[in-house]
PDB file of N, CA, C and O in Angstrom, chain B, residues numbered from 101:
ATOM      1  N   MET B 101     -16.421 -13.901 -13.863  1.00  0.00           N
ATOM      2  CA  MET B 101     -16.298 -13.420 -12.506  1.00  0.00           C
ATOM      3  C   MET B 101     -14.945 -12.722 -12.328  1.00  0.00           C
ATOM      4  O   MET B 101     -13.916 -13.222 -12.785  1.00  0.00           O
ATOM      5  N   LYS B 102     -14.957 -11.587 -11.674  1.00  0.00           N
ATOM      6  CA  LYS B 102     -13.711 -10.861 -11.432  1.00  0.00           C
ATOM      7  C   LYS B 102     -12.898 -11.569 -10.355  1.00  0.00           C
ATOM      8  O   LYS B 102     -13.434 -12.095  -9.379  1.00  0.00           O
ATOM      9  N   ARG B 103     -11.581 -11.563 -10.570  1.00  0.00           N
ATOM     10  CA  ARG B 103     -10.658 -12.119  -9.579  1.00  0.00           C
ATOM     11  C   ARG B 103      -9.654 -11.042  -9.215  1.00  0.00           C
ATOM     12  O   ARG B 103      -9.317 -10.186 -10.032  1.00  0.00           O
ATOM     13  N   PHE B 104      -9.185 -11.095  -7.985  1.00  0.00           N
ATOM     14  CA  PHE B 104      -8.239 -10.102  -7.496  1.00  0.00           C
ATOM     15  C   PHE B 104      -7.062 -10.787  -6.823  1.00  0.00           C
ATOM     16  O   PHE B 104      -7.175 -11.897  -6.302  1.00  0.00           O
ATOM     17  N   GLU B 105      -5.930 -10.095  -6.847  1.00  0.00           N
ATOM     18  CA  GLU B 105      -4.793 -10.513  -6.039  1.00  0.00           C
ATOM     19  C   GLU B 105      -4.514  -9.392  -5.053  1.00  0.00           C
ATOM     20  O   GLU B 105      -4.837  -8.231  -5.302  1.00  0.00           O
ATOM     21  N   TYR B 106      -3.910  -9.755  -3.934  1.00  0.00           N
ATOM     22  CA  TYR B 106      -3.685  -8.803  -2.853  1.00  0.00           C
ATOM     23  C   TYR B 106      -2.222  -8.797  -2.446  1.00  0.00           C
ATOM     24  O   TYR B 106      -1.485  -9.763  -2.642  1.00  0.00           O
ATOM     25  N   ARG B 107      -1.838  -7.672  -1.876  1.00  0.00           N
ATOM     26  CA  ARG B 107      -0.452  -7.487  -1.447  1.00  0.00           C
ATOM     27  C   ARG B 107      -0.481  -6.600  -0.213  1.00  0.00           C
ATOM     28  O   ARG B 107      -1.245  -5.636  -0.161  1.00  0.00           O
ATOM     29  N   ILE B 108       0.337  -6.914   0.776  1.00  0.00           N
ATOM     30  CA  ILE B 108       0.456  -6.077   1.971  1.00  0.00           C
ATOM     31  C   ILE B 108       1.856  -5.489   1.984  1.00  0.00           C
ATOM     32  O   ILE B 108       2.850  -6.210   1.885  1.00  0.00           O
ATOM     33  N   GLU B 109       1.919  -4.185   2.105  1.00  0.00           N
ATOM     34  CA  GLU B 109       3.201  -3.482   2.178  1.00  0.00           C
ATOM     35  C   GLU B 109       3.281  -2.732   3.500  1.00  0.00           C
ATOM     36  O   GLU B 109       2.349  -2.025   3.884  1.00  0.00           O
ATOM     37  N   GLN B 110       4.382  -2.891   4.177  1.00  0.00           N
ATOM     38  CA  GLN B 110       4.624  -2.084   5.375  1.00  0.00           C
ATOM     39  C   GLN B 110       5.406  -0.852   4.948  1.00  0.00           C
ATOM     40  O   GLN B 110       6.450  -0.959   4.305  1.00  0.00           O
ATOM     41  N   VAL B 111       4.898   0.307   5.309  1.00  0.00           N
ATOM     42  CA  VAL B 111       5.532   1.571   4.943  1.00  0.00           C
ATOM     43  C   VAL B 111       6.183   2.151   6.188  1.00  0.00           C
ATOM     44  O   VAL B 111       5.518   2.380   7.199  1.00  0.00           O
ATOM     45  N   ILE B 112       7.476   2.386   6.109  1.00  0.00           N
ATOM     46  CA  ILE B 112       8.198   3.026   7.204  1.00  0.00           C
ATOM     47  C   ILE B 112       8.618   4.401   6.712  1.00  0.00           C
ATOM     48  O   ILE B 112       9.364   4.528   5.741  1.00  0.00           O
ATOM     49  N   PHE B 113       8.135   5.417   7.389  1.00  0.00           N
ATOM     50  CA  PHE B 113       8.379   6.788   6.962  1.00  0.00           C
ATOM     51  C   PHE B 113       9.738   7.293   7.420  1.00  0.00           C
ATOM     52  O   PHE B 113      10.195   6.986   8.521  1.00  0.00           O
ATOM     53  N   ASP B 114      10.371   8.072   6.554  1.00  0.00           N
ATOM     54  CA  ASP B 114      11.593   8.791   6.895  1.00  0.00           C
ATOM     55  C   ASP B 114      11.166  10.018   7.687  1.00  0.00           C
ATOM     56  O   ASP B 114      10.422  10.855   7.176  1.00  0.00           O
ATOM     57  N   LYS B 115      11.620  10.130   8.908  1.00  0.00           N
ATOM     58  CA  LYS B 115      11.182  11.220   9.790  1.00  0.00           C
ATOM     59  C   LYS B 115      11.600  12.593   9.281  1.00  0.00           C
ATOM     60  O   LYS B 115      11.053  13.607   9.714  1.00  0.00           O
ATOM     61  N   ARG B 116      12.565  12.632   8.365  1.00  0.00           N
ATOM     62  CA  ARG B 116      13.049  13.927   7.871  1.00  0.00           C
ATOM     63  C   ARG B 116      12.181  14.491   6.760  1.00  0.00           C
ATOM     64  O   ARG B 116      12.337  15.652   6.381  1.00  0.00           O
ATOM     65  N   GLU B 117      11.254  13.673   6.225  1.00  0.00           N
ATOM     66  CA  GLU B 117      10.417  14.108   5.107  1.00  0.00           C
ATOM     67  C   GLU B 117       8.944  14.034   5.489  1.00  0.00           C
ATOM     68  O   GLU B 117       8.572  13.359   6.449  1.00  0.00           O
ATOM     69  N   SER B 118       8.112  14.735   4.724  1.00  0.00           N
ATOM     70  CA  SER B 118       6.671  14.741   4.950  1.00  0.00           C
ATOM     71  C   SER B 118       6.087  13.341   4.770  1.00  0.00           C
ATOM     72  O   SER B 118       6.305  12.703   3.740  1.00  0.00           O
ATOM     73  N   ARG B 119       5.347  12.867   5.767  1.00  0.00           N
ATOM     74  CA  ARG B 119       4.685  11.556   5.653  1.00  0.00           C
ATOM     75  C   ARG B 119       3.717  11.538   4.480  1.00  0.00           C
ATOM     76  O   ARG B 119       3.656  10.568   3.724  1.00  0.00           O
ATOM     77  N   ASP B 120       2.958  12.626   4.338  1.00  0.00           N
ATOM     78  CA  ASP B 120       1.967  12.685   3.261  1.00  0.00           C
ATOM     79  C   ASP B 120       2.619  12.511   1.899  1.00  0.00           C
ATOM     80  O   ASP B 120       2.141  11.730   1.077  1.00  0.00           O
ATOM     81  N   GLN B 121       3.704  13.230   1.653  1.00  0.00           N
ATOM     82  CA  GLN B 121       4.356  13.148   0.347  1.00  0.00           C
ATOM     83  C   GLN B 121       4.971  11.774   0.121  1.00  0.00           C
ATOM     84  O   GLN B 121       4.912  11.245  -0.989  1.00  0.00           O
ATOM     85  N   GLN B 122       5.555  11.196   1.150  1.00  0.00           N
ATOM     86  CA  GLN B 122       6.124   9.854   1.017  1.00  0.00           C
ATOM     87  C   GLN B 122       5.039   8.840   0.662  1.00  0.00           C
ATOM     88  O   GLN B 122       5.252   7.968  -0.180  1.00  0.00           O
ATOM     89  N   LEU B 123       3.872   8.954   1.307  1.00  0.00           N
ATOM     90  CA  LEU B 123       2.776   8.025   1.033  1.00  0.00           C
ATOM     91  C   LEU B 123       2.235   8.225  -0.376  1.00  0.00           C
ATOM     92  O   LEU B 123       1.968   7.250  -1.080  1.00  0.00           O
ATOM     93  N   VAL B 124       2.069   9.475  -0.795  1.00  0.00           N
ATOM     94  CA  VAL B 124       1.591   9.768  -2.151  1.00  0.00           C
ATOM     95  C   VAL B 124       2.553   9.188  -3.185  1.00  0.00           C
ATOM     96  O   VAL B 124       2.121   8.558  -4.150  1.00  0.00           O
ATOM     97  N   ASP B 125       3.838   9.395  -2.991  1.00  0.00           N
ATOM     98  CA  ASP B 125       4.835   8.873  -3.931  1.00  0.00           C
ATOM     99  C   ASP B 125       4.764   7.348  -4.020  1.00  0.00           C
ATOM    100  O   ASP B 125       4.815   6.785  -5.114  1.00  0.00           O
ATOM    101  N   LEU B 126       4.647   6.684  -2.878  1.00  0.00           N
ATOM    102  CA  LEU B 126       4.586   5.227  -2.868  1.00  0.00           C
ATOM    103  C   LEU B 126       3.308   4.714  -3.519  1.00  0.00           C
ATOM    104  O   LEU B 126       3.349   3.758  -4.293  1.00  0.00           O
ATOM    105  N   LEU B 127       2.172   5.340  -3.212  1.00  0.00           N
ATOM    106  CA  LEU B 127       0.904   4.900  -3.795  1.00  0.00           C
ATOM    107  C   LEU B 127       0.879   5.129  -5.298  1.00  0.00           C
ATOM    108  O   LEU B 127       0.324   4.316  -6.037  1.00  0.00           O
ATOM    109  N   ASN B 128       1.474   6.225  -5.762  1.00  0.00           N
ATOM    110  CA  ASN B 128       1.568   6.455  -7.205  1.00  0.00           C
ATOM    111  C   ASN B 128       2.441   5.389  -7.869  1.00  0.00           C
ATOM    112  O   ASN B 128       2.142   4.939  -8.975  1.00  0.00           O
ATOM    113  N   TYR B 129       3.501   4.994  -7.204  1.00  0.00           N
ATOM    114  CA  TYR B 129       4.368   3.930  -7.727  1.00  0.00           C
ATOM    115  C   TYR B 129       3.581   2.627  -7.896  1.00  0.00           C
ATOM    116  O   TYR B 129       3.634   2.000  -8.954  1.00  0.00           O
ATOM    117  N   PHE B 130       2.857   2.228  -6.860  1.00  0.00           N
ATOM    118  CA  PHE B 130       2.060   1.002  -6.949  1.00  0.00           C
ATOM    119  C   PHE B 130       0.918   1.153  -7.950  1.00  0.00           C
ATOM    120  O   PHE B 130       0.567   0.194  -8.637  1.00  0.00           O
ATOM    121  N   GLY B 131       0.344   2.338  -8.037  1.00  0.00           N
ATOM    122  CA  GLY B 131      -0.732   2.583  -8.994  1.00  0.00           C
ATOM    123  C   GLY B 131      -0.282   2.377 -10.427  1.00  0.00           C
ATOM    124  O   GLY B 131      -1.055   1.902 -11.259  1.00  0.00           O
ATOM    125  N   GLN B 132       0.962   2.729 -10.725  1.00  0.00           N
ATOM    126  CA  GLN B 132       1.493   2.523 -12.072  1.00  0.00           C
ATOM    127  C   GLN B 132       1.583   1.040 -12.417  1.00  0.00           C
ATOM    128  O   GLN B 132       1.596   0.678 -13.593  1.00  0.00           O
ATOM    129  N   GLU B 133       1.645   0.180 -11.398  1.00  0.00           N
ATOM    130  CA  GLU B 133       1.685  -1.267 -11.612  1.00  0.00           C
ATOM    131  C   GLU B 133       0.292  -1.888 -11.543  1.00  0.00           C
ATOM    132  O   GLU B 133       0.152  -3.111 -11.572  1.00  0.00           O
ATOM    133  N   GLY B 134      -0.739  -1.043 -11.450  1.00  0.00           N
ATOM    134  CA  GLY B 134      -2.107  -1.543 -11.443  1.00  0.00           C
ATOM    135  C   GLY B 134      -2.702  -1.801 -10.072  1.00  0.00           C
ATOM    136  O   GLY B 134      -3.842  -2.254  -9.973  1.00  0.00           O
ATOM    137  N   TRP B 135      -1.955  -1.524  -9.013  1.00  0.00           N
ATOM    138  CA  TRP B 135      -2.450  -1.743  -7.657  1.00  0.00           C
ATOM    139  C   TRP B 135      -3.275  -0.552  -7.193  1.00  0.00           C
ATOM    140  O   TRP B 135      -3.023   0.584  -7.593  1.00  0.00           O
ATOM    141  N   ARG B 136      -4.268  -0.824  -6.343  1.00  0.00           N
ATOM    142  CA  ARG B 136      -5.013   0.251  -5.688  1.00  0.00           C
ATOM    143  C   ARG B 136      -5.154  -0.102  -4.217  1.00  0.00           C
ATOM    144  O   ARG B 136      -5.104  -1.271  -3.835  1.00  0.00           O
ATOM    145  N   VAL B 137      -5.330   0.926  -3.400  1.00  0.00           N
ATOM    146  CA  VAL B 137      -5.422   0.728  -1.956  1.00  0.00           C
ATOM    147  C   VAL B 137      -6.782   0.145  -1.602  1.00  0.00           C
ATOM    148  O   VAL B 137      -7.823   0.667  -2.001  1.00  0.00           O
ATOM    149  N   SER B 138      -6.753  -0.932  -0.856  1.00  0.00           N
ATOM    150  CA  SER B 138      -7.976  -1.528  -0.334  1.00  0.00           C
ATOM    151  C   SER B 138      -8.225  -1.022   1.084  1.00  0.00           C
ATOM    152  O   SER B 138      -9.362  -0.734   1.458  1.00  0.00           O
ATOM    153  N   SER B 139      -7.147  -0.917   1.873  1.00  0.00           N
ATOM    154  CA  SER B 139      -7.265  -0.358   3.222  1.00  0.00           C
ATOM    155  C   SER B 139      -5.889   0.002   3.761  1.00  0.00           C
ATOM    156  O   SER B 139      -4.862  -0.441   3.245  1.00  0.00           O
ATOM    157  N   LEU B 140      -5.892   0.811   4.802  1.00  0.00           N
ATOM    158  CA  LEU B 140      -4.680   1.192   5.518  1.00  0.00           C
ATOM    159  C   LEU B 140      -4.834   0.751   6.962  1.00  0.00           C
ATOM    160  O   LEU B 140      -5.918   0.857   7.536  1.00  0.00           O
ATOM    161  N   VAL B 141      -3.761   0.261   7.546  1.00  0.00           N
ATOM    162  CA  VAL B 141      -3.766  -0.110   8.957  1.00  0.00           C
ATOM    163  C   VAL B 141      -2.728   0.756   9.652  1.00  0.00           C
ATOM    164  O   VAL B 141      -1.535   0.682   9.357  1.00  0.00           O
ATOM    165  N   VAL B 142      -3.200   1.572  10.574  1.00  0.00           N
ATOM    166  CA  VAL B 142      -2.301   2.431  11.341  1.00  0.00           C
ATOM    167  C   VAL B 142      -2.146   1.804  12.715  1.00  0.00           C
ATOM    168  O   VAL B 142      -3.113   1.677  13.466  1.00  0.00           O
ATOM    169  N   GLU B 143      -0.944   1.421  13.031  1.00  0.00           N
ATOM    170  CA  GLU B 143      -0.681   0.826  14.337  1.00  0.00           C
ATOM    171  C   GLU B 143      -0.864   1.889  15.419  1.00  0.00           C
ATOM    172  O   GLU B 143      -0.526   3.052  15.199  1.00  0.00           O
ATOM    173  N   PRO B 144      -1.390   1.510  16.579  1.00  0.00           N
ATOM    174  CA  PRO B 144      -1.575   2.494  17.655  1.00  0.00           C
ATOM    175  C   PRO B 144      -0.284   3.200  18.050  1.00  0.00           C
ATOM    176  O   PRO B 144      -0.310   4.328  18.541  1.00  0.00           O
ATOM    177  N   ARG B 145       0.834   2.536  17.835  1.00  0.00           N
ATOM    178  CA  ARG B 145       2.119   3.131  18.231  1.00  0.00           C
ATOM    179  C   ARG B 145       2.530   4.305  17.349  1.00  0.00           C
ATOM    180  O   ARG B 145       3.464   5.030  17.691  1.00  0.00           O
ATOM    181  N   ILE B 146       1.842   4.508  16.208  1.00  0.00           N
ATOM    182  CA  ILE B 146       2.240   5.618  15.335  1.00  0.00           C
ATOM    183  C   ILE B 146       2.090   6.946  16.065  1.00  0.00           C
ATOM    184  O   ILE B 146       2.830   7.894  15.799  1.00  0.00           O
ATOM    185  N   ALA B 147       1.139   7.012  16.978  1.00  0.00           N
ATOM    186  CA  ALA B 147       0.966   8.224  17.774  1.00  0.00           C
ATOM    187  C   ALA B 147       2.160   8.447  18.688  1.00  0.00           C
ATOM    188  O   ALA B 147       2.398   9.563  19.148  1.00  0.00           O
ATOM    189  N   MET B 148       2.909   7.383  18.949  1.00  0.00           N
ATOM    190  CA  MET B 148       4.091   7.498  19.803  1.00  0.00           C
ATOM    191  C   MET B 148       5.352   7.549  18.950  1.00  0.00           C
ATOM    192  O   MET B 148       6.418   7.106  19.375  1.00  0.00           O
ATOM    193  N   ASN B 149       5.218   8.100  17.732  1.00  0.00           N
ATOM    194  CA  ASN B 149       6.361   8.313  16.837  1.00  0.00           C
ATOM    195  C   ASN B 149       6.926   7.019  16.255  1.00  0.00           C
ATOM    196  O   ASN B 149       8.125   6.943  15.984  1.00  0.00           O
ATOM    197  N   GLU B 150       6.084   5.997  16.055  1.00  0.00           N
ATOM    198  CA  GLU B 150       6.523   4.727  15.473  1.00  0.00           C
ATOM    199  C   GLU B 150       6.753   4.845  13.967  1.00  0.00           C
ATOM    200  O   GLU B 150       7.595   4.137  13.414  1.00  0.00           O
ATOM    201  N   ASN B 151       6.011   5.736  13.295  1.00  0.00           N
ATOM    202  CA  ASN B 151       6.225   6.071  11.884  1.00  0.00           C
ATOM    203  C   ASN B 151       6.102   4.924  10.889  1.00  0.00           C
ATOM    204  O   ASN B 151       6.882   4.851   9.939  1.00  0.00           O
ATOM    205  N   LYS B 152       5.136   4.023  11.087  1.00  0.00           N
ATOM    206  CA  LYS B 152       4.915   3.010  10.059  1.00  0.00           C
ATOM    207  C   LYS B 152       3.435   2.646   9.985  1.00  0.00           C
ATOM    208  O   LYS B 152       2.701   2.725  10.970  1.00  0.00           O
ATOM    209  N   ILE B 153       3.027   2.247   8.789  1.00  0.00           N
ATOM    210  CA  ILE B 153       1.663   1.794   8.548  1.00  0.00           C
ATOM    211  C   ILE B 153       1.724   0.588   7.621  1.00  0.00           C
ATOM    212  O   ILE B 153       2.752   0.319   6.999  1.00  0.00           O
ATOM    213  N   LYS B 154       0.618  -0.131   7.536  1.00  0.00           N
ATOM    214  CA  LYS B 154       0.502  -1.222   6.574  1.00  0.00           C
ATOM    215  C   LYS B 154      -0.543  -0.827   5.551  1.00  0.00           C
ATOM    216  O   LYS B 154      -1.594  -0.284   5.894  1.00  0.00           O
ATOM    217  N   VAL B 155      -0.243  -1.105   4.290  1.00  0.00           N
ATOM    218  CA  VAL B 155      -1.141  -0.780   3.189  1.00  0.00           C
ATOM    219  C   VAL B 155      -1.551  -2.091   2.521  1.00  0.00           C
ATOM    220  O   VAL B 155      -0.701  -2.867   2.085  1.00  0.00           O
ATOM    221  N   LEU B 156      -2.865  -2.329   2.444  1.00  0.00           N
ATOM    222  CA  LEU B 156      -3.386  -3.498   1.737  1.00  0.00           C
ATOM    223  C   LEU B 156      -3.751  -3.049   0.334  1.00  0.00           C
ATOM    224  O   LEU B 156      -4.593  -2.170   0.150  1.00  0.00           O
ATOM    225  N   LEU B 157      -3.107  -3.664  -0.661  1.00  0.00           N
ATOM    226  CA  LEU B 157      -3.313  -3.309  -2.061  1.00  0.00           C
ATOM    227  C   LEU B 157      -4.033  -4.446  -2.772  1.00  0.00           C
ATOM    228  O   LEU B 157      -3.894  -5.612  -2.403  1.00  0.00           O
ATOM    229  N   GLU B 158      -4.803  -4.091  -3.794  1.00  0.00           N
ATOM    230  CA  GLU B 158      -5.460  -5.105  -4.612  1.00  0.00           C
ATOM    231  C   GLU B 158      -5.387  -4.691  -6.070  1.00  0.00           C
ATOM    232  O   GLU B 158      -5.297  -3.507  -6.394  1.00  0.00           O
ATOM    233  N   ARG B 159      -5.429  -5.688  -6.942  1.00  0.00           N
ATOM    234  CA  ARG B 159      -5.555  -5.420  -8.371  1.00  0.00           C
ATOM    235  C   ARG B 159      -6.284  -6.586  -9.017  1.00  0.00           C
ATOM    236  O   ARG B 159      -6.199  -7.734  -8.580  1.00  0.00           O
ATOM    237  N   GLU B 160      -6.999  -6.242 -10.069  1.00  0.00           N
ATOM    238  CA  GLU B 160      -7.774  -7.250 -10.782  1.00  0.00           C
ATOM    239  C   GLU B 160      -6.840  -8.134 -11.592  1.00  0.00           C
ATOM    240  O   GLU B 160      -5.850  -7.665 -12.152  1.00  0.00           O
ATOM    241  N   VAL B 161      -7.166  -9.414 -11.646  1.00  0.00           N
ATOM    242  CA  VAL B 161      -6.385 -10.393 -12.395  1.00  0.00           C
ATOM    243  C   VAL B 161      -7.255 -10.918 -13.518  1.00  0.00           C
ATOM    244  O   VAL B 161      -8.408 -11.289 -13.299  1.00  0.00           O
ATOM    245  N   ASN B 162      -6.705 -10.950 -14.719  1.00  0.00           N
ATOM    246  CA  ASN B 162      -7.421 -11.553 -15.848  1.00  0.00           C
ATOM    247  C   ASN B 162      -7.507 -13.053 -15.642  1.00  0.00           C
ATOM    248  O   ASN B 162      -6.632 -13.650 -15.014  1.00  0.00           O
ATOM    249  N   ASP B 163      -8.557 -13.665 -16.168  1.00  0.00           N
ATOM    250  CA  ASP B 163      -8.714 -15.116 -16.030  1.00  0.00           C
ATOM    251  C   ASP B 163      -7.533 -15.874 -16.613  1.00  0.00           C
ATOM    252  O   ASP B 163      -7.182 -16.945 -16.117  1.00  0.00           O
ATOM    253  N   GLU B 164      -6.914 -15.336 -17.658  1.00  0.00           N
ATOM    254  CA  GLU B 164      -5.779 -16.004 -18.288  1.00  0.00           C
ATOM    255  C   GLU B 164      -4.499 -15.819 -17.487  1.00  0.00           C
ATOM    256  O   GLU B 164      -3.575 -16.625 -17.591  1.00  0.00           O
ATOM    257  N   ALA B 165      -4.443 -14.755 -16.685  1.00  0.00           N
ATOM    258  CA  ALA B 165      -3.216 -14.445 -15.947  1.00  0.00           C
ATOM    259  C   ALA B 165      -3.099 -15.336 -14.718  1.00  0.00           C
ATOM    260  O   ALA B 165      -4.093 -15.789 -14.151  1.00  0.00           O
ATOM    261  N   GLU B 166      -1.879 -15.564 -14.335  1.00  0.00           N
ATOM    262  CA  GLU B 166      -1.617 -16.364 -13.150  1.00  0.00           C
ATOM    263  C   GLU B 166      -1.432 -15.429 -11.966  1.00  0.00           C
ATOM    264  O   GLU B 166      -0.732 -14.423 -12.090  1.00  0.00           O
ATOM    265  N   VAL B 167      -2.030 -15.726 -10.835  1.00  0.00           N
ATOM    266  CA  VAL B 167      -1.888 -14.909  -9.630  1.00  0.00           C
ATOM    267  C   VAL B 167      -0.510 -15.147  -9.051  1.00  0.00           C
ATOM    268  O   VAL B 167      -0.084 -16.288  -8.870  1.00  0.00           O
ATOM    269  N   THR B 168       0.202 -14.023  -8.754  1.00  0.00           N
ATOM    270  CA  THR B 168       1.547 -14.143  -8.184  1.00  0.00           C
ATOM    271  C   THR B 168       1.558 -13.761  -6.737  1.00  0.00           C
ATOM    272  O   THR B 168       2.608 -13.803  -6.096  1.00  0.00           O
TER     273      THR B 168
END
């Protein structure tokens, strides 16, 4: 049976840079560690220039590996 571990990261964007590029860079960083995006949570305040989201990440865990 497959097992997964999960991680929640809050992303706060630098207003001086493109949000899209910042998110791509961060997701590529986590992807190199085996994480993939399960979902994104955009707070309603982002429309009011709050500039942060939450990213739920998951990765498969081997049966021999310990979940951290």
